[in-house]
C-alpha positions as CSV (number, residue, x, y, z in Angstrom):
1,M,-142.5,173.8,51.2
2,G,-141.9,174.5,47.5
3,V,-138.8,175.9,45.8
4,D,-139.2,179.1,43.9
5,D,-137.7,179.8,40.5
6,S,-134.0,180.7,40.5
7,E,-132.4,183.8,39.2
8,I,-128.8,185.0,38.8
9,T,-128.0,188.7,38.4
10,L,-124.6,189.5,36.7
11,T,-122.9,192.8,37.3
12,Y,-120.2,193.4,34.8
13,I,-117.9,196.2,33.6
14,R,-118.9,197.8,30.3
15,S,-115.9,200.0,30.0
16,P,-114.2,199.4,26.7
17,Y,-110.7,199.2,28.2
18,R,-109.5,196.9,31.0
19,K,-107.8,199.7,32.9
20,S,-110.0,202.7,32.9
21,N,-110.3,205.7,35.2
22,E,-114.1,205.5,35.0
23,L,-115.9,202.1,35.4
24,I,-119.2,201.7,33.6
25,L,-121.2,198.9,35.2
26,A,-124.1,197.0,33.7
27,H,-126.5,194.4,35.1
28,K,-128.2,191.4,33.5
29,T,-130.6,189.1,35.2
30,F,-131.3,185.5,34.1
31,E,-134.3,183.6,35.4
32,F,-134.4,179.8,35.5
33,P,-137.3,177.3,36.1
34,K,-137.6,175.4,39.4
35,K,-136.0,172.2,38.0
36,F,-132.8,173.9,36.6
37,D,-129.8,173.4,38.9
38,V,-128.0,176.7,39.0
39,V,-125.1,175.5,41.1
40,A,-122.9,174.3,38.2
41,L,-123.6,177.5,36.3
42,Y,-122.8,179.6,39.4
43,V,-119.5,177.9,39.9
44,Q,-118.5,178.5,36.3
45,L,-119.4,182.2,36.5
46,E,-117.5,182.6,39.8
47,T,-114.4,180.9,38.2
48,L,-114.7,183.3,35.2
49,A,-115.1,186.3,37.5
50,H,-112.1,185.4,39.6
51,S,-110.0,185.0,36.4
52,N,-111.1,188.4,35.2
53,I,-110.2,190.0,38.5
54,Q,-106.7,188.6,38.3
55,K,-106.4,190.0,34.7
56,L,-107.6,193.4,35.8
57,N,-105.0,193.5,38.6
58,E,-102.0,192.6,36.5
């Protein structure tokens, strides 16, 4: 049983202001080879996302 390549798709807010009445979302997909360990990257991205959510809700 082989392991396929990995990919991470990011969805982010493209609105120019942190608090906007209309959110504009964008998506970006990154692909990684089989040998790349995405877990550490995923943890960093999740930490960053959590921090950003807290800033948006201040």
